[in-house]
C-alpha positions in Angstrom: 88.5 56.4 -18.2 90.7 56.1 -15.1 92.8 53.0 -14.7 91.6 50.5 -12.1 93.8 49.5 -9.2 94.2 45.7 -8.5 96.2 44.6 -5.4 97.1 41.0 -5.5 98.7 40.0 -2.2 96.0 40.7 0.4 95.3 38.3 3.1 92.5 36.8 5.2 91.9 34.0 7.6 89.2 31.4 7.0 87.1 30.0 9.9 88.6 26.6 9.3 92.2 27.6 9.7 91.5 30.2 12.4 90.7 27.3 14.7 93.8 25.2 13.7 96.6 27.7 13.6 95.7 29.6 16.8 96.2 33.2 15.5 97.2 36.0 17.8 94.2 38.2 18.8 94.3 41.8 18.0 93.5 44.4 15.3 95.4 42.6 12.6 93.6 39.3 13.2 90.3 41.2 13.4 90.9 42.6 9.9 92.1 39.2 8.7 88.7 37.7 9.8 86.8 40.5 7.9 85.7 39.7 4.4 83.4 42.6 3.7 83.0 45.6 6.0 86.3 47.2 7.0 88.2 45.5 4.2 86.0 47.1 1.5 85.9 50.4 3.3 89.7 50.7 3.4 89.8 49.5 -0.3 87.4 52.3 -1.2 89.3 54.9 0.8 92.5 54.0 -0.9 91.0 53.7 -4.4 91.6 49.9 -4.7 89.1 48.3 -7.0 90.0 44.6 -6.6 91.9 42.5 -4.2 93.5 39.1 -4.8 92.8 37.2 -1.7 95.0 34.6 -0.1 94.9 32.6 3.2 97.2 34.1 5.9 100.5 32.6 6.7 101.1 29.7 7.6 97.8 28.5 5.9 97.7 24.7 5.9 101.5 24.2 5.5 102.4 22.8 8.9 99.6 20.6 9.7 99.5 16.8 9.5 98.7 15.7 5.9 95.1 14.6 6.5 94.2 17.7 8.4 96.0 19.9 5.9 93.9 18.5 3.0 90.6 19.1 4.8 91.7 22.6 6.0 92.9 23.8 2.6 89.6 22.6 0.9 87.6 24.2 3.6 89.5 27.5 3.1 89.2 27.5 -0.6 85.5 26.7 -0.4 85.1 29.7 2.1 87.1 31.9 -0.3 84.9 30.9 -3.2 81.7 31.9 -1.3 83.4 35.2 -0.3 84.3 36.0 -3.9 80.7 35.0 -5.1 79.4 37.6 -2.7 81.6 40.3 -4.2 82.8 39.1 -7.6 83.7 42.6 -8.8 86.0 43.3 -5.8 87.7 39.9 -5.1 89.5 37.0 -6.8 91.4 34.1 -5.2 94.6 32.4 -4.8 94.2 28.8 -3.6 95.5 27.5 -0.2 97.3 24.2 -0.7 97.8 21.2 1.6 101.6 21.1 1.1 102.2 18.2 3.5 100.5 16.0 0.9 102.0 17.2 -2.4 99.8 15.0 -4.6 96.6 16.2 -2.9 98.0 19.7 -3.1 98.3 19.4 -6.9 94.7 18.0 -7.1 93.4 20.9 -4.9 95.1 23.4 -7.1 93.4 21.9 -10.1 90.0 21.9 -8.3 90.5 25.5 -7.2 91.4 26.7 -10.7 88.9 24.6 -12.8 85.9 24.5 -10.4 86.3 27.6 -8.3 87.8 30.0 -10.8 91.0 30.8 -8.7 93.9 32.4 -10.4 96.7 30.4 -9.0 98.1 29.4 -5.6 99.8 31.1 -2.7 102.4 29.1 -1.2 103.5 30.2 2.3 107.2 29.5 2.0 108.7 26.4 3.6 106.5 23.5 4.7 107.5 22.0 8.0 110.9 23.5 7.4 111.2 22.0 3.9 112.0 24.0 0.8 109.9 23.6 -2.3 112.7 22.5 -4.4 112.6 19.0 -2.8 111.5 16.4 -5.4 108.4 15.5 -3.3 106.8 18.9 -4.2 107.2 18.5 -8.0 103.7 17.5 -8.6 102.4 20.9 -7.6 104.6 22.7 -10.1 103.8 20.2 -12.8 100.1 20.9 -12.3 100.6 24.7 -12.1 102.4 24.6 -15.4 99.8 22.3 -17.0 97.0 24.7 -15.8 99.0 27.7 -16.9 98.5 29.6 -13.5 101.2 31.1 -11.4 102.5 30.0 -8.0 103.0 33.0 -5.6 105.9 32.3 -3.2 105.2 34.1 0.1 107.6 34.4 3.0 107.7 32.0 5.9 109.4 32.4 9.3 112.9 31.3 9.2 113.9 28.1 11.1 114.6 28.3 14.9 118.2 27.4 14.2 118.5 30.3 11.7 117.2 32.7 14.4 119.7 31.3 16.8 122.6 31.6 14.3 121.7 34.9 12.6 119.4 36.9 15.0 120.4 35.9 18.6 120.0 39.2 20.5 118.5 40.7 17.4 115.2 39.0 17.2 113.4 42.1 15.8 115.2 41.4 12.6 114.1 37.9 12.3 110.6 38.5 10.8 109.5 41.0 8.2 112.4 43.4 8.7 115.0 40.9 7.3 114.4 37.2 8.0 111.3 36.8 5.8 113.1 38.3 2.9 116.2 36.0 3.4 113.9 33.0 3.4 112.0 34.0 0.2 115.2 35.0 -1.6 116.8 31.7 -0.7 113.6 29.9 -1.7 113.4 31.5 -5.2 117.1 31.0 -6.0 117.0 27.4 -4.8 114.0 26.7 -7.2 116.3 27.8 -10.0 119.4 25.8 -9.1 117.3 22.7 -8.5 116.5 22.5 -12.2 112.8 23.1 -11.7 112.5 25.4 -14.7 114.3 23.1 -17.0 111.6 20.4 -16.2 108.7 22.9 -16.4 109.7 25.7 -18.9 106.2 27.2 -18.8 106.1 27.6 -15.0 105.3 31.0 -13.7 106.3 32.4 -10.2 105.2 35.5 -8.4 107.3 37.0 -5.7 106.3 39.8 -3.4 108.2 42.7 -1.8 109.8 43.6 -5.2 111.6 40.2 -5.3 113.1 40.4 -1.8 116.2 42.2 -3.1 116.6 39.7 -6.0 116.8 42.5 -8.7 119.6 44.1 -6.8 121.7 41.0 -6.3 121.0 39.1 -9.6 124.2 40.1 -11.4 126.5 39.3 -8.5 124.8 36.0 -7.6 124.8 34.9 -11.3 128.5 35.9 -11.9 129.7 33.9 -8.9 127.3 31.0 -9.2 128.4 30.4 -12.8 131.9 29.7 -11.6 130.6 27.0 -9.2 127.8 25.2 -11.2 126.8 25.1 -14.7 123.2 25.3 -15.7 121.6 25.3 -19.2 120.9 29.0 -18.7 122.3 31.7 -16.4 120.5 32.4 -13.1 119.3 35.8 -14.3 117.9 34.4 -17.4 115.8 31.9 -15.4 114.7 34.6 -13.0 113.6 37.0 -15.6 111.8 34.4 -17.8 109.8 32.8 -15.0 109.3 35.5 -12.3 106.8 38.4 -11.8 107.3 40.7 -8.9 104.8 42.6 -6.8 105.2 45.8 -4.8 103.7 44.4 -1.6 105.1 46.2 1.5 108.0 47.6 -0.6 107.1 51.2 -1.5 110.5 52.6 -2.5 111.1 54.6 -5.7 114.7 53.4 -6.0 113.8 49.7 -5.4 111.0 50.0 -8.0 113.4 51.6 -10.5 115.9 48.7 -10.0 113.1 46.1 -10.3 111.9 47.7 -13.6 115.5 47.9 -14.9 116.2 44.3 -14.2 112.8 42.7 -15.0 111.0 45.1 -17.4 107.9 47.0 -16.4 105.6 44.2 -17.7 106.8 41.9 -14.9 105.9 44.3 -12.0 102.4 44.3 -10.4 100.8 46.2 -7.5 100.1 44.7 -4.2 99.9 46.1 -0.6 100.1 43.2 1.9 96.9 44.1 3.6 96.2 44.2 6.6 99.8 44.4 7.5 100.4 47.4 5.4 98.0 50.4 5.0 96.3 50.4 1.5 96.6 54.2 1.2 100.3 54.0 1.8 100.6 51.9 -1.3 98.3 53.6 -3.7 99.5 57.1 -2.8 103.1 56.0 -3.3 102.6 54.5 -6.8 100.4 57.4 -8.0 103.4 59.7 -7.2 106.2 57.3 -8.3 108.6 58.7 -11.0 107.2 56.4 -13.8 105.4 57.1 -16.9 101.5 57.0 -16.9 101.6 54.0 -19.2 103.9 52.2 -16.9 101.9 53.1 -13.8 98.8 51.7 -15.6 100.6 48.5 -16.3 101.7 48.1 -12.7 98.4 49.1 -11.2 96.2 46.9 -13.5 97.4 45.8 -16.9 100.1 43.3 -15.9 97.8 41.5 -13.4 95.0 41.3 -15.8 97.3 39.7 -18.4 99.1 37.2 -16.1 96.0 36.2 -14.1 93.5 36.3 -17.0 91.3 38.7 -15.1 
C-alpha cells in the first residue's frame, strides 16, 4: 500500500479573524477563506491525503486580551466544524489568545481535550514580545502537561528591525529573510531562557527546515558556551525538543543538513499552503535523494507518531 502524504503547516482564515485582522484581498486570501473546494482539489492534484490546519498569521496575537480570547475560541470552534465535515482530510492546531497567557493555556487545553486538536500554532512574537518572557510560561507548562507540541511560526520583524536591517531592502524583510531571522532568534531564545530545563517534556515544531538552525547549530553552540553556561549544550536542547518541517524549503541540500543534524525521525512534511504550491512540495520530496523508508517517515510516519494521528 502506498504511503499517505500528510502536510502539517497549511493555513486558513476563520470568519471571526477575517473581520478583525483586515486581510489583504486577492487570490491568496481567497484560498485562505476556502475550507473545502479549491483546497481539497489542490490537495488531490498533488497527492496530499491530510492537511494540518492552522489560523493564518497573525491569528489572535495582536488583539486586546478580551478580543483575543473570543477570537481564538471562535476560530477553534470554526476549525473543529471544518474538521468534522472532512475528518479524513483535516486535523487542527489551535489558535491561542497570546495577549492573555492564562486564557491561552486554558484554550489550548480545551482545544486538545474537547476538540481533538493536535497542538497549537503560535504565530511568532505577540505585540512584539518573544515567548521566552516569563508571562508566557503557563502556555508551555500546559502543552507539556497535555503532551502536545507547540509549532513556532514566523512573525513579521519589528519596524525598528526593518529600519536597521532592511532599509532600502524591504523585499528581504518578510519571507525571503526577515521571517527566518525572527523564528531562528525565537527558538534559540527559548533555549537560553531555561524553558526546557523547566519543562523537559516540551515539544516544539519549527517550519522551513528550522530557519537555518541545523546549518548554524555548531557555530552558535561553540561560541555561546564561552559566554553562558547551561546544564546542556544548545544543540543538545535543540535536538531533544525540536521537530522540523519542510514547509516552503524544498532543497535537497538543506534537507540533507537537517537530517544529518536532527535525525530523519525529526523531519516532517509540510507545504505552507496557500503561499506555496502543493505540487511543488510533493514532487520535490518524491524525487529527493533519500531512502524510501526515510521518505515514508517524512511524508507520514513521523507526523503520525508525534501528533498521535
